[in-house]
C-alpha positions as CSV (number, residue, x, y, z in Angstrom):
1,M,37.0,-11.1,-25.8
2,T,37.8,-8.3,-23.3
3,K,37.3,-8.4,-19.2
4,I,35.9,-5.5,-18.3
5,S,36.8,-4.4,-14.5
6,R,34.7,-4.8,-11.4
7,P,34.1,-1.2,-11.4
8,E,33.7,-0.7,-14.7
9,A,31.0,-4.3,-15.0
10,A,29.2,-2.4,-12.1
11,K,28.8,1.0,-14.4
12,R,27.9,-0.8,-17.6
13,E,24.5,-0.7,-18.0
14,L,22.0,-3.6,-18.7
15,S,20.7,-4.7,-22.5
16,V,16.6,-5.7,-22.5
17,G,18.4,-8.6,-23.6
18,E,20.5,-9.2,-20.2
19,V,18.0,-8.1,-18.0
20,A,15.5,-10.8,-19.0
21,T,18.0,-13.3,-18.6
22,R,19.1,-12.5,-15.6
23,S,15.6,-11.7,-14.2
24,G,14.2,-15.0,-15.9
25,I,11.5,-12.6,-17.3
26,A,10.2,-12.3,-20.7
27,V,11.9,-9.2,-23.1
28,S,8.2,-8.3,-23.6
29,T,7.2,-8.2,-20.0
30,L,10.3,-5.8,-19.7
31,H,8.4,-3.7,-22.3
32,F,5.1,-4.0,-20.1
33,Y,6.6,-3.2,-17.1
34,E,7.7,0.2,-18.3
35,A,4.8,0.9,-20.4
36,R,2.9,1.2,-16.5
37,G,5.9,2.3,-14.9
38,L,7.0,0.6,-12.4
39,I,10.6,0.6,-14.1
40,A,12.8,3.3,-16.2
41,S,15.0,2.5,-18.7
42,N,17.3,4.6,-20.2
43,R,18.0,4.8,-24.5
44,N,21.4,5.0,-26.5
45,A,22.3,7.0,-28.8
46,G,20.8,3.6,-31.4
47,N,17.9,4.6,-29.7
48,Q,18.3,0.3,-27.5
49,R,16.8,0.6,-24.2
50,R,19.6,0.6,-21.2
51,Y,19.2,-0.3,-18.4
52,P,21.5,0.1,-15.0
53,R,21.8,-3.6,-12.4
54,S,19.8,-2.2,-9.8
55,I,16.8,-2.6,-11.9
56,L,17.2,-6.1,-11.7
57,R,16.8,-6.0,-7.1
58,R,13.5,-3.3,-8.6
59,I,12.3,-6.6,-10.8
60,A,12.7,-9.5,-8.5
61,V,10.8,-6.7,-5.8
62,I,7.8,-6.4,-8.4
63,K,7.5,-11.0,-9.3
64,V,7.7,-11.2,-5.4
65,A,5.3,-8.9,-4.5
66,Q,2.8,-9.8,-8.1
67,R,3.3,-13.7,-5.9
68,T,1.0,-12.3,-3.2
69,G,-1.0,-11.1,-5.5
70,I,-1.2,-7.5,-4.8
71,P,-1.7,-6.0,-7.6
72,L,0.1,-3.9,-9.9
73,S,-0.9,-0.2,-9.7
74,E,-0.1,-0.8,-5.9
75,I,3.5,-2.4,-6.4
76,R,3.9,0.3,-9.3
77,A,2.3,3.4,-5.9
78,A,4.8,1.6,-3.8
79,L,7.7,2.4,-5.8
80,A,7.1,5.3,-7.2
81,V,9.0,6.2,-3.5
82,L,11.8,4.4,-4.1
83,P,15.3,6.2,-6.3
84,H,15.3,4.5,-10.1
85,D,19.4,5.2,-9.5
86,R,20.4,2.5,-6.6
87,P,18.8,-0.9,-5.9
88,V,16.0,-1.7,-3.8
89,T,17.2,-2.0,0.2
90,V,16.9,-3.6,3.3
91,A,15.0,-0.9,4.5
92,D,12.8,-0.6,1.8
93,W,11.7,-3.9,1.6
94,T,11.1,-4.1,4.9
95,R,9.2,-0.9,4.4
96,L,6.7,-1.9,1.4
97,S,6.8,-5.9,3.0
98,E,4.8,-5.1,6.2
99,T,2.2,-2.7,4.2
100,W,2.0,-5.6,2.0
101,R,2.0,-8.2,4.8
102,D,-1.0,-5.8,6.3
103,Q,-3.4,-6.7,2.9
104,L,-2.4,-10.6,2.8
105,D,-3.8,-11.1,6.1
106,Q,-6.7,-8.7,5.5
107,R,-7.0,-11.1,2.1
108,I,-6.4,-14.4,3.9
109,A,-9.1,-13.3,6.7
110,Q,-11.6,-12.7,3.6
111,L,-10.6,-15.9,1.8
112,Q,-10.5,-18.4,5.0
113,S,-14.0,-17.1,5.8
114,L,-15.9,-17.8,2.6
115,R,-14.2,-21.2,3.7
116,D,-16.0,-21.1,6.4
117,H,-19.1,-20.4,5.2
118,L,-19.0,-22.6,1.7
119,T,-19.8,-25.7,3.5
120,G,-23.0,-24.6,4.6
121,C,-23.8,-23.1,1.3
122,I,-23.1,-26.1,-1.0
123,G,-26.3,-28.1,1.0
124,C,-28.6,-24.9,0.4
125,G,-27.7,-25.1,-3.0
126,C,-28.6,-21.3,-2.7
127,L,-32.5,-21.7,-2.7
128,S,-31.8,-19.5,0.7
129,M,-31.6,-16.0,-1.0
130,D,-32.7,-14.1,2.2
131,D,-29.8,-16.1,4.2
132,C,-26.8,-16.1,2.3
133,P,-23.6,-15.3,3.6
134,L,-22.1,-15.8,0.3
135,R,-24.9,-14.8,-2.8
136,N,-26.1,-12.4,-0.3
137,P,-24.1,-11.3,2.3
138,G,-26.1,-8.5,4.2
139,D,-28.8,-8.4,2.4
140,T,-31.0,-5.1,3.8
141,L,-33.2,-4.9,1.5
142,A,-34.2,-9.0,1.8
143,E,-37.3,-7.7,4.0
144,A,-38.6,-5.5,1.4
145,G,-39.3,-8.0,-0.8
146,S,-38.3,-9.7,-3.7
147,G,-37.8,-7.6,-7.4
148,P,-36.9,-4.2,-8.4
149,V,-36.9,-3.0,-5.1
150,L,-33.9,0.1,-5.4
151,L,-36.4,1.5,-8.3
152,E,-39.3,4.0,-7.9
153,P,-42.4,4.0,-8.7
154,S,-43.7,6.1,-12.6
């Protein structure tokens, strides 16, 4: 086996199998990410996918963002402004994580509100449709009565 020098190894692109092994995700996930525009590959002469080594950090960012519940469409939009020819930097991550942190804080607040209203809701059994903060929050049509109040009479 021929040993590759460090500078040569840094320039060498990785196969889809190598990226899957190093990143801990399935080859099919790599294909999925590529189809969704989250990552990009080059093709060699044999039409096989080849990835720059920087893809490993990009995949790590995707996985962390997914784990926190950020939708793939938002991850794609955030990564679209970053160059594909270099690893995600600390400055890049700081910008991304600040934006996602605000979204997480909003979701946490929504979940806490849901949790807090759930206790009171369990007792009513959804019999109080006029005043249910979970099933019927902020319903302004309740005063118009039950039934299809949005339909215009014919």
